[in-house]
C-alpha positions as CSV (number, residue, x, y, z in Angstrom):
1,M,19.6,94.1,-116.8
2,S,19.1,90.4,-115.0
3,E,16.7,90.1,-111.3
4,T,20.7,89.8,-109.9
5,A,21.3,92.6,-110.8
6,S,18.4,94.8,-110.0
7,V,18.5,93.6,-106.3
8,S,20.4,96.1,-104.8
9,S,22.3,95.9,-101.7
10,E,20.0,97.7,-99.3
11,Q,17.2,95.2,-101.1
12,R,18.9,91.6,-100.3
13,R,16.7,90.8,-97.9
14,V,15.5,87.5,-97.1
15,L,12.5,85.5,-94.9
16,A,12.1,82.0,-94.3
17,L,8.9,81.9,-92.8
18,M,8.3,78.7,-91.2
19,A,5.8,76.9,-88.8
20,H,7.8,76.2,-86.0
21,P,11.2,77.1,-84.5
22,D,14.1,74.6,-85.8
23,D,11.7,74.3,-89.0
24,A,14.3,76.3,-90.6
25,E,17.2,75.1,-89.3
26,F,16.0,71.4,-91.3
27,L,14.9,72.6,-94.0
28,C,16.6,75.5,-96.0
29,V,19.3,77.3,-93.0
30,G,22.1,75.9,-95.0
31,T,21.2,77.9,-98.2
32,L,20.3,80.8,-96.0
33,I,23.8,80.4,-94.4
34,R,25.3,80.9,-98.5
35,L,23.3,83.7,-98.6
36,A,24.3,85.9,-95.5
37,R,28.0,85.2,-96.7
38,A,26.7,86.9,-100.5
39,G,25.5,90.1,-98.4
40,W,21.7,89.3,-97.8
41,Q,19.9,90.5,-94.6
42,V,18.1,87.0,-93.2
43,H,15.2,87.1,-91.3
44,I,13.9,83.8,-89.8
45,A,10.3,84.0,-88.7
46,T,7.8,80.9,-87.2
47,V,4.3,81.4,-87.0
48,A,3.7,79.0,-83.8
49,C,5.8,79.2,-80.6
50,G,6.2,76.1,-80.0
51,D,4.2,75.3,-77.3
52,C,3.5,72.0,-77.7
53,G,7.0,70.8,-78.6
54,T,7.1,69.0,-74.9
55,T,6.2,66.2,-72.6
56,T,7.5,67.4,-69.5
57,D,7.3,71.2,-69.5
58,T,4.9,73.7,-69.2
59,L,3.2,75.4,-71.8
60,W,4.9,79.1,-71.2
61,G,8.0,77.5,-70.2
62,I,8.6,75.5,-73.4
63,A,7.6,79.0,-75.5
64,A,10.1,81.1,-73.5
65,K,13.0,78.4,-74.0
66,R,12.1,77.4,-77.9
67,F,11.9,81.4,-78.3
68,E,15.7,81.5,-76.8
69,E,16.2,78.5,-78.5
70,A,15.7,80.2,-81.9
71,R,17.0,83.9,-80.9
72,Q,20.8,81.8,-80.1
73,S,20.4,79.5,-83.3
74,A,19.7,83.2,-85.6
75,A,22.2,84.7,-84.0
76,L,24.9,82.1,-84.9
77,L,23.9,83.7,-88.3
78,G,23.4,87.2,-88.0
79,A,20.2,86.8,-88.9
80,T,16.9,88.4,-87.0
81,Y,13.9,85.9,-85.6
82,H,10.7,87.2,-85.0
83,C,8.1,85.2,-84.0
84,L,3.9,85.6,-84.5
85,D,3.1,83.6,-81.5
86,E,0.4,81.5,-82.7
87,C,-0.2,78.0,-80.9
88,D,1.2,74.7,-82.3
89,G,-1.3,72.9,-83.5
90,F,-3.8,75.2,-84.6
91,V,-2.6,77.5,-87.1
92,V,-5.2,78.8,-89.5
93,Y,-5.5,80.5,-92.2
94,D,-7.7,83.6,-90.7
95,K,-7.8,87.0,-90.9
96,P,-5.5,88.1,-87.8
97,S,-3.1,85.4,-88.6
98,L,-3.3,87.0,-92.2
99,R,-2.5,90.5,-90.8
100,K,0.2,89.1,-88.5
101,C,1.9,87.9,-91.9
102,V,1.2,90.8,-93.9
103,D,2.7,93.1,-90.9
104,L,5.7,90.9,-90.9
105,F,6.6,91.2,-94.6
106,R,5.8,94.9,-94.8
107,R,8.5,95.4,-91.9
108,V,10.9,93.2,-93.4
109,A,10.0,93.5,-97.7
110,P,12.0,90.4,-98.3
111,R,12.7,90.5,-102.3
112,L,13.6,86.3,-101.3
113,V,10.9,84.4,-99.4
114,F,11.1,80.2,-98.4
115,L,7.9,78.3,-97.2
116,H,6.8,74.8,-96.2
117,T,6.1,73.0,-99.3
118,P,1.9,73.6,-99.7
119,I,1.1,69.8,-99.2
120,D,3.0,68.9,-95.7
121,Y,2.4,66.1,-93.1
122,M,1.4,68.6,-90.4
123,M,-1.5,70.6,-91.1
124,D,0.9,73.7,-89.5
125,H,2.8,73.4,-92.4
126,V,0.1,73.5,-94.6
127,M,-1.3,76.6,-92.8
128,S,2.2,78.7,-92.9
129,S,2.8,77.8,-96.0
130,Q,-0.6,79.6,-97.0
131,L,-0.4,82.2,-95.1
132,G,3.2,83.2,-96.3
133,R,2.3,82.8,-99.5
134,A,-0.7,85.2,-99.6
135,A,1.6,88.1,-97.6
136,S,3.8,87.6,-100.2
137,F,1.6,88.8,-102.5
138,I,-0.1,91.0,-101.5
139,F,2.3,92.9,-98.8
140,G,3.7,95.6,-101.1
141,A,0.1,97.1,-102.1
142,P,0.1,100.4,-100.2
143,N,-3.2,100.1,-98.3
144,A,-2.3,96.3,-97.1
145,S,-0.8,97.3,-93.5
146,E,0.0,100.7,-91.6
147,F,3.1,99.8,-91.4
148,P,5.4,102.1,-94.2
149,L,6.2,100.7,-97.1
150,L,9.9,100.2,-98.2
151,P,12.1,100.0,-101.1
152,G,11.9,96.7,-102.9
153,S,8.4,95.7,-101.6
154,Q,7.5,93.8,-104.5
155,V,6.2,89.9,-105.5
156,P,9.4,88.2,-104.2
157,H,11.1,84.6,-105.1
158,L,8.7,82.4,-103.5
159,Y,10.5,78.8,-103.0
160,Y,8.8,75.9,-101.1
161,C,11.4,74.0,-98.5
162,D,11.3,70.0,-99.3
163,P,9.6,68.0,-97.0
164,L,10.6,65.6,-94.8
165,E,11.8,62.5,-96.2
166,A,10.9,64.4,-99.4
167,I,8.0,63.0,-100.1
168,D,4.1,64.3,-100.2
169,P,1.7,63.3,-97.1
170,F,0.7,60.1,-99.8
171,G,3.5,59.0,-100.1
172,R,5.2,60.1,-103.3
173,P,8.3,61.5,-104.2
174,V,8.8,65.3,-104.3
175,E,10.8,66.4,-107.4
176,P,12.9,69.8,-106.8
177,S,13.3,72.7,-109.4
178,T,16.0,73.8,-107.4
179,Y,19.2,72.1,-105.3
180,V,21.4,74.2,-103.5
181,D,25.0,72.9,-102.3
182,I,25.4,73.1,-99.0
183,S,28.5,70.7,-98.2
184,A,30.5,73.8,-97.7
185,V,28.2,74.9,-94.6
186,V,26.4,71.7,-93.2
187,E,28.2,72.1,-90.1
188,E,27.3,75.1,-89.8
189,K,23.6,73.8,-90.3
190,A,24.2,71.4,-87.6
191,R,25.3,74.2,-85.0
192,M,22.5,75.9,-85.6
193,L,20.2,72.9,-85.4
194,A,21.9,71.8,-81.9
195,C,20.6,75.4,-80.7
196,H,17.1,73.8,-80.2
197,A,18.3,71.0,-77.6
198,S,14.8,70.8,-76.1
199,Q,13.8,68.9,-79.2
200,R,16.2,66.1,-78.9
201,E,13.4,65.0,-75.6
202,W,10.1,65.9,-77.7
203,L,11.5,64.3,-81.0
204,R,12.1,61.2,-79.0
205,A,8.7,60.9,-77.5
206,Y,6.2,61.9,-79.9
207,H,8.7,60.7,-83.3
208,G,10.6,58.1,-82.5
209,N,13.5,60.1,-83.4
210,D,16.6,60.6,-81.6
211,E,19.1,61.6,-83.8
212,Y,17.7,64.7,-85.6
213,I,20.8,66.1,-86.4
214,D,21.9,62.8,-88.0
215,S,18.6,62.3,-89.9
216,M,19.2,66.4,-91.6
217,R,22.7,64.9,-92.6
218,R,21.2,62.3,-94.2
219,H,18.4,63.9,-96.1
220,A,21.2,66.7,-97.2
221,E,23.2,63.8,-98.7
222,M,20.5,62.1,-100.4
223,R,19.7,65.4,-102.1
224,G,23.6,66.3,-102.7
225,R,23.8,62.6,-104.2
226,Q,20.9,63.7,-106.8
227,V,23.4,66.4,-108.1
228,G,26.9,65.2,-107.8
229,V,27.8,67.3,-104.1
230,A,28.3,66.2,-100.7
231,S,25.2,68.1,-99.2
232,A,22.2,70.0,-100.9
233,E,18.9,71.5,-99.5
234,A,16.5,70.8,-102.4
235,F,13.5,73.6,-103.4
236,V,10.4,73.6,-105.8
237,Q,9.8,77.5,-106.7
238,H,6.9,79.1,-107.0
239,R,6.2,80.6,-110.7
240,G,2.9,81.6,-110.5
241,H,1.6,84.8,-112.5
242,A,3.2,88.1,-110.7
243,Y,5.7,85.9,-109.6
244,P,9.0,85.8,-110.9
245,G,10.3,83.2,-113.2
246,N,14.0,83.2,-113.1
247,D,15.5,81.0,-110.8
248,L,17.6,83.2,-108.3
249,L,19.0,80.8,-106.1
250,A,20.9,79.3,-109.6
251,E,21.6,83.2,-110.9
252,L,23.1,83.7,-106.8
253,F,25.1,80.6,-106.8
254,G,26.0,79.9,-110.5
255,A,26.9,76.2,-111.0
256,A,27.1,75.7,-107.4
257,T,23.1,75.0,-108.2
258,T,21.6,72.3,-110.3
259,G,17.8,73.6,-111.2
260,R,15.6,71.2,-112.8
261,S,12.6,72.5,-115.0
């Protein structure tokens, strides 16, 4: 029996654990849209609340605003949004943060997980990736959490999202293992990203980017050209010990996904 066939309908749960609100919309929400249309229950979570994503608002004001933006974006997909309420710029791999992540995984019991790339331009992304990787491995152990063990709680398929500009911190290009064609859903991806309206001013002031939706489109088009489609999202699959080695995304989407081993 293939891994795809072994994931029963009630166990088709996917979790995208990112550092900040809007990260999922940039990096993997096109694939989440396709999964939702294929019958998967979608969860989008952030480790941090987005409290530093402003040059004008208060900490509490911007955090509340960004929570609502993330919730509205997830609602467009019929997804559930979770926030672990850590602070921007101060995400660390420690016992309290890992406990939050393990408890989240225990509540969701995902069979498919998306994380930031392990080596990224921002340490919040790196720490969130490490927290998610650790939680994905241990959450199925009965004693790992006080939350009940749900059916299907096991080491999931794990994929790392493309970094911005598709390069690592040393400027080296990232070679994906998997591409997902998002040509048919890129407009919906753009609508979800547009929910994060508070970030336009922040990105313009701090990152010099006043075209965050256009930059998302260009990245998707660049990855799409590499596999002969209009727009794509790219991933690197984690295939370490105990993790499933088959490319579940390729199995789910067939010819729409091109894998490179």
